[in-house]
FIROKE-148298 format. One record per residue: x, y, z negated of N, C-alpha, C in turn. Coordinates in steps of 0.2 Angstrom, whole numbers, plus 2048, in hexadecimal, padded with zeros to 3 digits. Atoms other than C-alpha are relative to their C-alpha. Layout:
n.x_n.y_n.z_ca.x_ca.y_ca.z_c.x_c.y_c.z
X_Y_Z_X_Y_Z_X_Y_Z
...
This chain:
n.x_n.y_n.z_ca.x_ca.y_ca.z_c.x_c.y_c.z
801_7F9_7FF_545_CA2_A02_7FA_801_804
806_7FF_7FB_535_CA0_A0B_7FB_804_7FD
806_7FB_802_525_CAA_A0A_7FB_7FD_7FC
805_804_804_51B_C9C_A02_802_7FF_7F9
7FE_801_807_51B_C98_9F0_803_7F9_800
7FC_806_800_527_C8A_9EC_7FC_7FB_7FC
802_805_803_522_C79_9E7_803_7FF_7F9
7FD_802_806_526_C72_9D6_7FE_7F9_7FE
802_807_800_526_C5F_9D7_804_7FD_7FA
7FC_802_806_52C_C5A_9C5_7FC_7FA_7FD
802_806_803_52A_C49_9BC_7FD_802_7FA
803_7FE_806_51E_C4A_9AE_803_7FC_7FA
7FD_803_805_524_C45_99D_7FE_7F8_7FF
802_807_801_51A_C35_99D_803_7FB_806
7FC_803_7FB_522_C30_9AE_807_7FF_7FE
7F9_800_802_533_C34_9A7_801_7FA_7FB
7FF_806_805_530_C28_998_7FF_7F9_803
801_807_7FC_529_C1A_9A4_806_7FE_804
7FA_801_7FC_538_C1C_9AF_806_7FE_7FC
7FB_802_805_544_C1B_9A0_7FF_7F9_7FD
801_807_803_53C_C0C_999_801_7FA_805
7FF_805_7FA_53C_C03_9AA_807_7FF_801
7F9_801_7FF_54E_C07_9AC_804_7FD_7FB
7FD_803_805_553_C02_99B_7FF_7F8_800
801_807_7FF_54A_BF1_99E_804_7FD_805
7FC_802_7FB_553_BEF_9AE_807_7FE_7FE
7F9_800_802_564_BF2_9A7_800_7FA_7FB
800_805_805_560_BE6_998_800_7F9_803
801_806_7FC_55A_BD8_9A3_806_7FE_804
7FA_801_7FC_568_BDA_9AF_806_7FE_7FC
7FA_802_804_575_BDA_9A1_800_7F9_7FE
800_806_802_56F_BCA_99B_800_7FB_806
800_805_7FA_56C_BC1_9AC_806_800_804
7FA_7FF_7FB_57B_BC8_9B6_804_805_7FE
7FC_7FA_803_587_BD2_9AB_805_802_805
7FB_7FD_7FC_595_BD3_9B8_7FD_804_806
803_7FB_7FB_589_BDA_9C6_7FE_806_7FD
802_7FA_804_582_BE6_9B9_806_805_7FF
7FA_7FC_801_594_BED_9B6_801_803_806
7FF_7FD_7FA_596_BF0_9C8_7FB_806_802
806_7FC_7FE_585_BF9_9C9_800_806_7FB
800_7FA_805_589_C05_9BA_801_807_803
7FF_7F9_7FD_591_C13_9C5_7FA_802_804
806_7FE_7FC_581_C13_9D0_7FB_802_7FB
805_7FE_805_576_C13_9C1_801_807_7FD
7FE_7F9_803_57F_C22_9B9_7FF_805_806
802_7FB_7FB_57E_C2B_9CA_7F8_801_801
808_800_7FF_56B_C27_9CB_7FE_804_7FA
802_7FC_806_569_C2E_9B9_801_807_801
7FE_7F9_7FF_573_C3E_9BD_7FB_803_806
804_7FD_7FB_569_C40_9CD_7F9_802_7FE
807_7FE_803_558_C3F_9C4_801_806_7FB
7FF_7FA_805_55F_C4B_9B6_800_806_804
7FF_7F9_7FC_564_C58_9C3_7FA_801_804
807_7FE_7FD_553_C56_9CC_7FC_803_7FB
805_7FD_805_54A_C5A_9BC_803_806_7FE
7FD_7FA_802_556_C67_9B7_805_803_805
7FC_7FD_7FA_55D_C70_9C7_805_805_7FD
7FB_7FA_802_565_C7E_9BD_806_7FC_7FD
7FA_803_802_571_C71_9B6_805_7FF_806
7FB_800_7FA_578_C6F_9C8_803_806_801
7FD_7FA_7FF_57A_C81_9C9_806_801_7FB
7FB_800_805_584_C80_9B9_806_7FC_802
7FA_803_7FD_58F_C73_9C1_803_803_806
7FD_7FC_7FB_592_C7E_9D0_804_805_7FD
7FC_7FB_803_597_C8C_9C5_806_7FE_7FD
7FA_802_803_5A3_C82_9BB_805_7FD_805
7FB_803_7FB_5AA_C79_9CA_804_806_803
7FC_7FB_7FD_5AF_C8A_9D1_804_804_7FA
7FD_7FD_806_5B3_C92_9C0_806_7FC_7FE
7FB_804_803_5BE_C84_9BB_805_7FD_806
7FB_802_7FB_5C7_C82_9CC_801_7F9_801
800_807_800_5C2_C70_9CE_804_7FE_806
7FC_802_7FA_5C9_C6F_9E0_807_801_7FF
7F9_7FF_801_5DA_C77_9DB_803_7FB_7FB
7FE_804_805_5DB_C6D_9CB_801_7F9_802
800_807_7FE_5D7_C5C_9D3_806_7FF_805
7FA_800_7FB_5E5_C60_9E0_806_7FF_7FC
7FA_801_804_5F1_C60_9D2_800_7FA_7FC
800_806_804_5EB_C50_9CA_803_7FA_804
7FC_806_7FD_5F5_C40_9CD_7FB_7FC_805
804_804_7FC_5EE_C37_9DC_7FA_803_803
806_7FD_7FD_5E1_C43_9E1_802_806_805
7FE_7FB_7FB_5E3_C4D_9F1_7FC_806_800
803_7FA_801_5DF_C5F_9F2_7F9_801_805
806_800_7FC_5D3_C5C_A01_7FA_7FD_7FD
806_804_803_5C9_C4F_9F7_7FD_805_7FA
803_7FB_806_5C7_C5C_9E8_7FC_805_803
804_7FB_7FD_5C1_C69_9F4_7F9_7FD_803
806_803_7FD_5B5_C5D_9FC_7FB_7FE_7FB
804_801_806_5AE_C58_9EB_7FC_806_7FE
803_7FA_802_5AB_C6A_9E7_7FA_802_805
805_7FE_7FB_5A2_C6D_9F7_7FA_7FC_801
806_804_800_596_C5F_9F5_7FB_803_7FB
805_7FE_805_58E_C68_9E6_7FB_805_803
805_7FD_7FD_585_C75_9F0_7FB_7FC_804
804_805_7FC_57E_C67_9FB_7FB_7FD_7FB
804_803_805_578_C5E_9EB_7FB_805_7FD
805_7FB_803_570_C6E_9E4_7FB_801_805
805_7FF_7FB_567_C71_9F4_7FC_7FB_801
804_806_800_561_C5F_9F5_7FB_800_7FB
805_800_805_55A_C60_9E4_7FB_805_800
805_7FA_7FF_552_C71_9E7_7FB_7FE_805
805_801_7FB_54A_C6B_9F7_7FB_7FA_7FE
804_805_803_543_C5B_9EF_7FB_803_7FB
804_7FD_806_53D_C65_9E0_7FB_805_802
804_7FA_7FE_536_C75_9E8_7FF_801_807
802_7FF_7F9_536_C73_9FB_805_804_804
7FB_7FD_7FB_53F_C7A_A0A_7FE_808_801
801_7F9_7FE_541_C8D_A0E_7FD_800_807
803_7FF_7F9_538_C94_A1D_805_804_804
7FB_7FC_7FC_546_CA0_A22_805_7FC_804
7FC_804_7FC_552_C9A_A2F_807_801_7FD
7F9_800_803_564_C96_A28_805_801_806
7FC_7FF_7FA_56D_C9E_A37_807_7FD_800
7F9_802_800_57F_C9B_A31_801_7F8_800
800_807_800_57C_C88_A2E_7FF_7FD_807
802_802_7F9_574_C86_A3F_805_801_805
7FA_7FE_7FC_582_C8F_A47_806_7FB_800
7FA_805_801_58F_C83_A40_7FE_7F9_802
803_806_7FD_584_C74_A45_802_800_807
7FF_800_7F9_585_C7A_A57_807_7FF_802
7F8_800_7FF_598_C7D_A56_802_7F9_7FF
7FE_806_801_59A_C6C_A4E_7FE_7FB_806
802_804_7FA_590_C64_A5C_804_801_806
7FB_7FF_7FB_59B_C6C_A69_807_7FD_7FF
7FA_803_802_5AA_C67_A60_801_7F9_801
800_807_7FF_5A6_C55_A61_7FF_7FE_807
802_802_7FA_59E_C54_A72_805_803_806
7FC_7FC_7FA_5A9_C61_A7D_807_802_7FE
7FA_7FC_801_5B7_C6A_A74_805_7FB_7FE
7FB_805_802_5C8_C62_A71_801_7FD_7F9
800_803_807_5C6_C60_A5F_7FD_7F9_7FF
803_807_800_5BB_C51_A62_805_7FB_802
7FB_805_7FE_5CA_C48_A6A_806_800_7FC
7FA_800_804_5D7_C4E_A5E_7FF_7FE_7F9
801_802_807_5D0_C4C_A4D_7FC_7FA_7FF
804_806_802_5C8_C3D_A44_7F9_802_7FE
807_7FF_802_5B6_C3C_A40_800_803_7F9
7FF_7FD_807_5BB_C3F_A2E_802_807_7FF
7FE_7F9_800_5C4_C4F_A32_7FA_804_802
805_7FC_7FE_5B5_C55_A3B_7FA_801_7FB
805_7FF_805_5A9_C51_A2D_802_804_7FB
7FD_7FC_806_5B4_C59_A20_7FF_807_802
800_7F9_7FD_5B5_C69_A2B_7F9_802_800
807_7FE_800_5A2_C69_A2D_7FD_801_7F9
802_7FF_806_59F_C67_A1B_802_806_7FD
7FD_7FA_803_5AB_C74_A16_7FD_807_803
802_7FA_7FC_5A4_C80_A23_7F8_802_7FE
807_7FF_801_591_C7D_A1E_7FE_801_7F9
802_800_807_592_C7B_A0B_7FE_807_7FD
802_7F9_803_591_C8E_A07_7F9_802_802
806_7FE_7FD_581_C8F_A11_7FA_7FB_7FE
805_805_801_578_C7F_A0A_7FA_802_7FC
806_7FD_804_56D_C88_9FE_7FB_803_804
805_7FD_7FC_565_C91_A0C_7FA_7FD_802
806_804_7FE_559_C83_A0F_7FB_7FF_7FB
804_802_806_551_C82_9FE_7FD_806_7FD
804_7FC_804_544_C8B_9F4_802_7FE_7F8
7FF_801_807_545_C8D_9E1_7FD_806_7FC
802_7FB_804_53E_C97_9D3_805_806_7FE
7FC_7FA_801_545_CA8_9CE_806_7FE_7FB
7FB_801_805_54E_CA1_9BF_806_7FC_802
7FA_804_7FD_559_C95_9CA_804_805_803
7FC_7FC_7FC_55E_CA3_9D5_804_805_7FB
7FD_7FB_805_562_CAF_9C6_806_7FC_7FD
7FA_804_803_56D_CA1_9BF_806_800_805
7FA_800_7FB_577_CA0_9CF_803_807_800
7FD_7F9_7FF_579_CB3_9D0_805_801_7F9
7FD_7FF_806_57E_CB4_9BE_806_7FC_7FF
7FB_805_800_589_CA5_9BF_806_803_804
7FA_7FD_7FC_593_CAD_9CD_803_806_7FD
7FD_7FA_804_596_CBC_9C2_805_7FE_7FB
7FC_802_805_59F_CB2_9B5_805_7FB_802
7FB_805_7FD_5A9_CA6_9C0_808_802_7FE
7F9_7FE_802_5BA_CB0_9BE_801_800_7F8
7FF_800_808_5B7_CB2_9AB_801_7F9_7FE
7FF_807_802_5B5_C9F_9A9_807_7FE_802
7F9_802_7FE_5C5_C9D_9B3_805_803_7FC
7FB_7FC_804_5CE_CAA_9A9_800_7FD_7F9
801_803_807_5C8_CA3_998_803_7F9_800
7FD_807_800_5CC_C91_99C_807_7FF_801
7F9_800_7FE_5DD_C95_9A3_804_801_7F9
7FC_7FF_806_5E2_C9B_991_801_7F9_7FD
7FF_806_803_5DF_C89_98B_805_7FC_804
7FB_804_7FC_5E8_C81_99A_807_802_7FF
7F9_7FD_801_5F7_C8D_997_803_7FD_7F9
7FD_802_807_5F8_C88_984_801_7F9_801
7FF_807_7FF_5F6_C76_989_806_7FE_805
7FB_802_7FB_604_C77_996_7FE_7FD_806
803_803_7FA_5F8_C71_9A4_801_804_806
800_7FB_7FA_5F6_C80_9AF_801_807_7FE
7FE_7FA_802_5FE_C91_9AD_7FB_806_802
805_7FA_7FE_5F2_CA1_9AD_804_805_805
7FC_7FB_7FB_600_CAB_9B7_804_7FB_804
7FC_804_7FB_608_CA4_9C7_808_802_7FF
7F9_7FF_800_61B_CA4_9CA_801_807_801
7FE_7F8_7FF_61A_CB6_9D1_7FD_804_7FB
802_7FC_806_612_CBC_9C1_7F9_803_802
807_7FE_7FE_600_CBE_9C9_7FB_7FB_7FC
805_803_804_5F1_CB9_9BE_7FC_7FB_805
803_805_7FC_5E9_CA9_9C5_7FA_7FC_7FD
806_803_803_5DD_CA2_9B8_802_7F8_801
7FF_807_7FE_5DA_C90_9BD_800_7FF_808
800_800_7F8_5DB_C94_9D0_807_802_802
7FB_7FC_7FE_5E8_C9D_9DA_7FE_807_800
802_7F9_800_5E9_CB0_9DA_7FB_802_806
805_7FE_7FA_5E0_CB2_9EC_7F9_7FC_7FF
806_803_801_5D3_CA5_9E7_7FC_803_7FA
803_7FD_806_5CF_CAD_9D6_7FE_807_802
802_7FA_7FE_5CF_CBE_9DF_7F9_800_804
806_801_7FC_5C2_CB7_9EB_7FA_7FF_7FC
805_801_805_5B7_CB1_9DD_7FE_807_7FD
801_7F9_803_5B9_CC3_9D5_7FB_804_804
804_7FC_7FB_5B1_CCB_9E5_7F9_7FE_7FF
807_802_801_5A1_CC1_9E3_7FE_801_7FA
802_7FF_806_5A1_CC3_9D1_7FE_807_7FF
802_7F9_801_5A1_CD6_9D2_7FA_802_804
807_7FF_7FC_593_CD5_9E0_7FB_7FE_7FB
805_803_805_589_CCB_9D3_7FF_804_7FA
800_7FB_806_58D_CD6_9C4_7FD_806_802
802_7F9_7FD_589_CE6_9CE_7F8_7FF_801
807_802_7FF_578_CDE_9D3_7FC_800_7FA
803_800_806_573_CDA_9C2_800_806_7FC
800_7F9_803_578_CEB_9BB_7FB_804_803
805_7FC_7FD_56E_CF4_9C8_7F9_7FE_7FF
807_802_801_55F_CEA_9C4_7FD_801_7F9
802_7FE_806_55E_CEF_9B2_804_805_7FC
7FB_7FB_804_56D_CFA_9AD_802_7FD_7F9
7FE_803_807_572_CEE_99F_807_800_800
7F9_7FF_802_583_CF1_997_804_7F9_801
7FD_807_800_587_CDE_997_803_7FF_807
7FE_801_7FA_588_CDE_9AA_806_805_802
7FB_7FB_7FF_593_CEE_9AA_807_7FD_7FD
7FA_803_804_59F_CE5_99E_803_7FA_804
7FE_806_7FD_59F_CD4_9A8_803_803_807
7FD_7FE_7F9_5A2_CDE_9B9_807_803_7FE
7FA_7FE_802_5B0_CE7_9B0_806_7FB_7FF
7FC_805_801_5B8_CD7_9AA_802_7FD_807
7FE_803_7F9_5B7_CD0_9BC_805_804_804
7FC_7FB_7FC_5BF_CE0_9C3_807_7FF_7FC
7FA_801_803_5CD_CDE_9B6_804_7FA_802
7FD_806_7FD_5D0_CCC_9BB_803_801_807
7FE_7FF_7F9_5D1_CD1_9CD_806_804_800
7F9_7FC_800_5DE_CDE_9C9_806_7FC_7FE
7FB_804_802_5E8_CD2_9C0_803_7FB_805
7FE_805_7FB_5E8_CC6_9CF_805_804_805
7FC_7FC_7FB_5F0_CD4_9D9_7FE_7FE_807
802_803_7F9_5E6_CCD_9E8_7FE_807_804
801_7F9_7FD_5E6_CDC_9F4_7F9_800_804
806_801_7FC_5D8_CD6_A01_7FA_800_7FC
806_800_804_5CB_CD2_9F3_7FF_807_7FD
801_7F9_803_5CF_CE3_9EB_7FE_805_804
803_7FB_7FB_5CC_CED_9FB_7F9_7FE_801
807_802_7FE_5BC_CE3_9FE_7FC_803_7FA
804_7FE_806_5B6_CE7_9EC_800_808_800
800_7F8_800_5BB_CFA_9EE_7FB_802_805
805_7FE_7FB_5B1_CFB_9FE_7F9_7FF_7FE
807_802_803_5A2_CF2_9F6_7FE_805_7FB
802_7FC_805_5A2_CFD_9E7_7FF_807_802
801_7F9_7FD_5A4_D0D_9F1_7FA_801_804
807_800_7FC_595_D09_9FC_7FB_800_7FB
806_800_805_58A_D05_9ED_800_807_7FC
800_7FA_803_590_D15_9E4_7FD_806_804
802_7FA_7FB_58E_D21_9F3_7FA_7FF_803
806_800_7FC_57F_D1A_9FC_7FA_7FE_7FB
806_801_804_574_D16_9ED_7FC_806_7FE
804_7FA_801_566_D22_9EB_7FD_800_7F9
802_7FF_807_55D_D28_9DB_7FC_7FA_7FD
804_806_802_551_D19_9DB_805_7FA_7FF
7FB_805_801_560_D0D_9DC_804_801_7FA
7FB_7FF_805_56D_D15_9D1_7FF_808_7FF
801_7F9_801_567_D26_9C9_806_804_7FF
7FA_7FC_800_573_D34_9CA_802_801_7F9
7FE_7FF_807_573_D36_9B7_804_7FA_7FE
7FC_806_802_579_D24_9B5_807_800_803
7FA_7FF_7FD_586_D27_9C2_805_804_7FC
7FC_7FB_803_58C_D36_9B9_803_7FD_7F9
7FE_803_806_58C_D2D_9A8_805_7FB_801
7FB_806_7FF_595_D1E_9AF_807_803_802
7FA_7FD_7FD_5A2_D29_9B8_804_804_7FA
7FD_7FC_805_5A5_D35_9A9_801_7FC_7FA
7FF_803_806_5A1_D2B_99A_804_7F9_800
7FD_806_7FF_5A8_D1B_9A1_808_800_802
7FA_7FF_7FD_5B8_D22_9A8_806_7FF_7FB
7FB_801_805_5C2_D23_998_801_7F9_7FD
7FF_807_803_5BE_D12_990_802_7FB_806
7FE_804_7FA_5BF_D0B_9A2_808_800_801
7F8_800_7FF_5D1_D11_9A4_804_7FD_7FB
7FC_803_806_5D6_D0C_993_800_7F8_801
801_807_800_5CF_CFA_996_803_7FD_807
7FE_803_7FA_5D4_CF8_9A8_807_803_802
7FA_7FD_7FF_5E4_D03_9A8_806_7FC_801
7FA_804_7FF_5F1_CF6_9A6_7FF_7FB_806
802_804_7FA_5E8_CEB_9B3_801_803_806
7FF_7FC_7FA_5E8_CF9_9BF_807_801_802
7F9_7FF_7FF_5FA_CFD_9BD_803_7F9_802
7FD_807_7FE_5FE_CEA_9BE_7FF_7FF_807
802_801_7F9_5F5_CE9_9CF_803_804_805
7FE_7FC_7FB_5FA_CF8_9D7_808_801_800
7F9_801_800_60C_CF6_9D2_803_7FB_806
7FE_805_7FB_60D_CE7_9DD_7FE_802_807
803_7FE_7F9_602_CEE_9EB_804_805_803
7FC_7FB_7FE_60D_CFD_9EC_807_7FD_802
7F9_803_7FE_61D_CF2_9ED_7FF_7FC_806
800_805_7FB_616_CE7_9FA_7FB_803_806
804_7FC_7FB_60D_CF4_A06_801_7FD_807
7FF_802_7F9_616_CED_A15_801_7F8_800
800_808_800_615_CDA_A10_7F9_7FD_801
806_803_7FE_608_CD0_A18_7FE_7F9_7FD
801_806_803_60A_CC1_A0D_800_7FA_805
800_805_7FB_60E_CB6_A1C_7FB_800_805
805_800_7FB_600_CBB_A26_803_802_807
7FD_7FE_7FA_60B_CC3_A33_804_7FA_803
7FC_806_7FD_614_CB2_A35_7FB_7FB_802
805_805_7FE_604_CA7_A36_7FB_802_805
805_7FE_7FB_5F8_CB2_A40_803_7FF_807
7FE_801_7F9_603_CB1_A50_7FE_7F9_803
802_807_7FE_600_C9E_A50_7F8_800_803
807_800_7FF_5ED_CA1_A50_7FE_804_806
801_7FC_7FA_5EE_CAF_A5D_802_7FC_806
7FE_803_7FA_5F7_CA4_A69_7FB_7FA_802
805_805_7FF_5EA_C96_A67_7FA_803_803
806_7FD_7FD_5DC_CA2_A6A_801_802_807
7FF_7FE_7F9_5E4_CA8_A7A_800_7FA_804
801_806_7FC_5E5_C96_A80_7F9_7FE_801
807_801_7FF_5D3_C93_A7E_7FB_805_7FC
804_7FA_803_5CA_CA4_A7B_7F9_7FF_7FF
807_7FF_800_5B8_CA1_A7E_7FD_7FB_7FB
803_805_804_5B3_C90_A75_805_7FD_7FB
7FB_803_805_5C3_C8B_A6B_801_7F9_801
7FE_807_800_5C9_C7A_A67_7FB_7FC_7FC
804_804_804_5BB_C74_A5B_800_801_7F9
801_7FF_807_5B5_C75_A49_806_7FC_7FC
7FB_803_804_5C4_C72_A3D_807_800_804
7F9_800_7FC_5D2_C75_A4B_805_805_7FD
7FB_7FB_803_5D9_C84_A41_805_7FD_7FB
7FC_803_804_5E0_C78_A35_806_7FC_803
7FB_803_7FC_5EB_C70_A43_804_805_803
7FC_7FB_7FC_5F2_C80_A4A_807_801_7FD
7F9_7FF_803_600_C82_A3D_802_7FA_7FD
7FD_806_803_60B_C73_A38_802_801_7F9
7FE_7FF_807_60B_C72_A25_807_7FE_7FE
7F9_802_801_61C_C6A_A26_805_805_802
7FB_7FB_7FD_624_C79_A2F_804_803_7FA
7FC_7FE_806_632_C7F_A23_7FD_807_7FE
802_7FA_802_62C_C91_A24_7F9_800_7FD
806_801_803_61A_C8C_A21_800_7FD_7F9
7FF_803_807_61F_C81_A12_803_806_7FB
7FE_7FA_805_628_C91_A0B_7FA_804_7FE
806_7FC_801_618_C9B_A0D_7FB_7FC_7FB
805_804_805_60E_C8D_A04_7F9_7FF_803
807_800_7FD_5FF_C8E_A10_801_800_807
800_7FF_7F9_5FB_C8B_A22_7F9_802_802
806_7FD_7FE_5EA_C93_A21_801_807_803
800_7FA_7FC_5E6_CA2_A2C_800_806_7FC
801_7FA_804_5E1_CAE_A1E_7FC_805_805
803_7FC_7FC_5D6_CB5_A2B_7FA_7FC_804
805_804_7FE_5C5_CAE_A2F_7FE_801_807
801_7FE_7F9_5C3_CB7_A40_805_7FC_804
7FB_804_7FC_5D3_CAE_A46_7FE_7F9_800
801_807_800_5CF_C9D_A3F_7FA_7FE_803
807_802_7FD_5BD_C9C_A45_801_801_808
7FF_7FF_7F9_5C3_CA3_A56_804_7FA_803
7FC_806_7FE_5CF_C94_A57_7FB_7FA_800
805_806_800_5C1_C88_A52_7FA_801_805
806_7FF_7FC_5B2_C8F_A5C_801_805_805
7FF_7FB_7FA_5BA_C9C_A68_7FD_807_7FD
803_7FA_801_5B6_CAE_A68_7F9_800_800
808_800_800_5A4_CAB_A6C_7FD_7FC_7FA
802_804_806_5A2_C9E_A5E_801_804_7FA
7FE_7FC_805_5AB_CA9_A52_7FB_806_7FF
805_7FA_801_59F_CB8_A56_7F9_7FD_7FE
807_803_802_590_CAC_A55_800_7FF_7F9
800_801_807_595_CA7_A44_7FF_806_7FB
801_7FA_804_597_CB8_A3D_7FA_804_801
806_7FD_7FE_588_CBF_A46_7FA_7FC_7FC
805_804_804_57E_CB1_A3E_800_802_7F9
800_7FE_807_584_CB5_A2D_7FD_807_7FF
803_7F9_800_580_CC8_A30_7F9_800_800
807_800_7FF_56F_CC4_A36_7FC_7FD_7FA
802_803_806_56C_CB8_A27_7FF_804_7FA
800_7FC_806_570_CC4_A1A_7FD_807_801
803_7FA_7FF_56B_CD4_A22_7F8_800_800
807_801_800_55A_CCE_A26_7FD_7FD_7FA
803_802_806_558_CC5_A16_800_805_7FA
801_7FA_805_55B_CD5_A0C_7FB_805_802
804_7FB_7FD_54F_CDE_A17_7FA_802_7FB
806_7FF_804_540_CDC_A0B_802_800_7F8
7FE_800_807_54A_CDC_9FB_7FF_807_7FD
800_7F9_803_549_CEA_9EE_806_804_802
7FA_7FC_7FD_554_CF9_9F2_807_7FE_7FD
7F9_802_803_562_CF4_9E5_802_7FA_803
7FE_807_7FD_562_CE2_9EB_803_801_807
7FE_7FF_7F9_563_CE8_9FD_806_803_801
7FA_7FC_800_571_CF4_9FA_806_7FB_7FF
7FB_805_802_57B_CE7_9F1_802_7FB_805
7FF_806_7FB_578_CD9_9FE_804_803_806
7FD_7FE_7F9_57D_CE4_A0D_807_803_7FE
7F9_7FD_802_58C_CED_A04_804_7FA_7FF
7FC_806_801_592_CDB_9FF_801_7FD_807
7FF_803_7F9_590_CD5_A11_805_804_803
7FB_7FC_7FC_59A_CE3_A18_807_7FF_7FC
7F9_802_804_5A8_CE0_A0A_802_7F9_802
7FE_807_7FE_5A8_CCE_A0E_802_7FF_807
7FD_800_7F9_5AA_CD1_A21_807_803_800
7F9_7FD_800_5B9_CDC_A1D_805_7FB_7FD
7FC_805_804_5C0_CCF_A11_802_7FA_805
7FF_806_7FC_5BE_CC1_A1E_806_802_805
7FA_7FF_7FB_5CC_CCA_A29_806_7FF_7FD
7FA_800_803_5D9_CC7_A1C_800_7FA_7FB
800_806_805_5D4_CB7_A12_7FB_7FA_803
804_805_7FE_5CC_CA6_A14_7F9_800_7FC
806_7FF_804_5BA_CAB_A0F_7FA_7FC_801
805_804_7FE_5B0_C9E_A18_801_7F9_7FE
7FE_807_801_5B9_C8E_A15_802_7FE_7F9
7FE_801_806_5C0_C90_A04_7FA_7FF_7FB
806_801_805_5B6_C8B_9F4_7FD_807_7FE
803_7FA_802_5B4_C9E_9F1_7FA_802_804
806_7FF_7FC_5A7_C9E_9FF_7FA_7FC_7FD
806_803_803_59C_C92_9F5_7FC_804_7FC
803_7FB_805_599_C9F_9E8_7FE_806_804
802_7F9_7FC_598_CAE_9F4_7FA_7FF_803
806_801_7FC_58B_CA7_A00_7FA_7FD_7FC
806_802_804_581_C9E_9F2_7FE_807_7FC
802_7FA_803_581_CAF_9E9_7FB_804_805
804_7FC_7FB_57B_CB8_9F9_7F9_7FD_801
806_803_7FF_56D_CAB_9FC_7FC_801_7FA
804_800_806_568_CAB_9EA_7FD_807_7FF
803_7F9_800_566_CBE_9EA_7FB_801_805
805_7FF_7FC_55C_CBE_9F9_7F9_7FC_7FE
805_804_802_551_CB0_9F3_7FC_802_7FA
803_7FD_806_54E_CB8_9E2_7FC_806_802
804_7FA_7FE_549_CC8_9EA_7FA_7FE_804
806_802_7FD_53C_CBF_9F4_7FB_7FD_7FB
805_803_805_535_CB6_9E5_7FD_806_7FC
803_7FA_804_534_CC7_9DC_7FB_804_804
805_7FC_7FC_52B_CCF_9EB_7FA_7FC_800
806_804_800_51F_CC0_9EC_7FC_801_7F9
804_7FF_806_51B_CC2_9D9_7FE_807_7FF
802_7F9_801_51A_CD5_9DA_7FA_802_805
806_7FE_7FB_50D_CD5_9E9_7F9_800_7FC
807_800_803_4FE_CD0_9DE_7FF_806_7FB
800_7FB_805_503_CDD_9D1_7FE_807_804
801_7FA_7FC_504_CEB_9DE_7F9_800_803
807_800_7FE_4F3_CE5_9E5_7FB_802_7FB
804_7FE_806_4EB_CE6_9D4_800_807_7FF
7FF_7F9_801_4F3_CF7_9D1_7FC_804_805
803_7FC_7FA_4ED_CFD_9E2_7F8_800_7FF
807_800_801_4DB_CF7_9DE_7FE_804_7FA
802_7FC_806_4DB_CFF_9CD_801_807_801
800_7F8_7FE_4E1_D10_9D4_7FA_802_805
805_7FE_7FB_4D4_D0F_9E2_7F9_800_7FC
805_800_804_4C7_D0B_9D5_7FF_806_7FB
800_7FA_804_4CC_D19_9CA_7FF_806_804
801_7FB_7FB_4CC_D25_9D9_7F8_800_802
808_800_7FE_4BA_D1F_9DE_7FC_802_7FA
804_7FE_806_4B4_D21_9CC_801_808_7FF
800_7F8_801_4BB_D33_9CB_7FC_804_805
804_7FD_7FA_4B3_D37_9DC_7F9_800_7FE
807_801_802_4A2_D30_9D6_7FE_805_7FA
802_7FC_805_4A3_D3A_9C6_800_807_802
800_7F9_7FD_4A8_D4A_9D0_7F9_801_804
806_7FF_7FC_499_D47_9DC_7FA_801_7FB
806_7FF_805_48D_D45_9CD_800_806_7FD
800_7F9_803_493_D55_9C5_7FE_805_804
802_7FB_7FB_491_D5E_9D5_7F8_800_801
807_801_7FF_47F_D57_9D7_7FC_803_7FA
803_7FD_806_47B_D5C_9C5_800_808_801
800_7F8_7FF_481_D6E_9C9_7FB_802_805
805_7FE_7FB_477_D6F_9D9_7F9_800_7FD
806_801_803_468_D69_9CF_7FE_805_7FB
């Protein structure tokens, strides 16, 4: 997302053919000379070929990220025999690092400061050197917590062309749709039901996770719609909203309501012309109600029936508040929030989760009130300043999305779950694309300005000539 033009270090077709020939020769000679050793090297060779392919075609890695999120790879691997849920989540969270690495090698580093990532590095250092977490948890626990905390912000170090960032944004918009469509197949095959035991739609995720992906998807669809007012993005956004309503996830729905309200009310005629607002409100109301009516009724029937139900938050939150009171300033260290609640406790097992469902509480346990404030202030600084030079529509969507995400963080795991990978990848991609657009538009504005100045100068010269002839 830097100010300078990104590099593009790609291998030429001749170099690719030469490498392929040399690789084939190596494999052939190795297979003849030492067949057993070559069998052991096959996985490494496959990984090497995959790395080369992703380096040449980084958008393929974007597709991998979108599919990992859309197909719920972390959740699905947790259900597979012999594969732990934490391992599945770790695999998914390595994808942004791989994508960032490929982009860094291919296009170079961004010049803007990645404030959230640096803040987590500082907290991780304190956790190891000073805070109790360094004496309680193993190094593997610390590394896993660090990867999970920083993975959403990994892309913030890389430059890329506009088409890469556009693919990230548009991929984020269709993640819930991928999950919903794929769950039809898994339901028919008897592998994974598309509705959970409580009757809530979950796709290939769980209802809260799918709701979290819907939040980012609606951010992305809204941004694409405002950049061209194409009907397809209105339809995609409507599908994302319908899926969100079917999940009956209250916190994501409130966050989306706040986001859409800010965009609709605070967009001027340059961003969202009044005529389009009227057409959308009046012309889209009847078909919108017909399409979304059943989903709206389905969602609000549960919401109205559970208005006083905190979904276990009222049981879990006191554990975290008590831990914060014990070490309020700097907390226990990165990842300590996972140790606060015993997952084997009968009440917690009945709830099915020992997560805080509140990032302010979880991070205050990890890093104290000071560290929690530093993390959220770094996120606000990163996105707010990154949107500063963006076009008006992009700036409004980014800042409205930021406010909605901050609200959502008070009721869900928005920074440690896989939903964060897509959300903050979207935020950075939108900021980076806006900078690429601004850089590409600058020469056009300069040429346009010179043309206007030349036209004015010519008109003035002609007027002076006419005046001189009149005086003569």
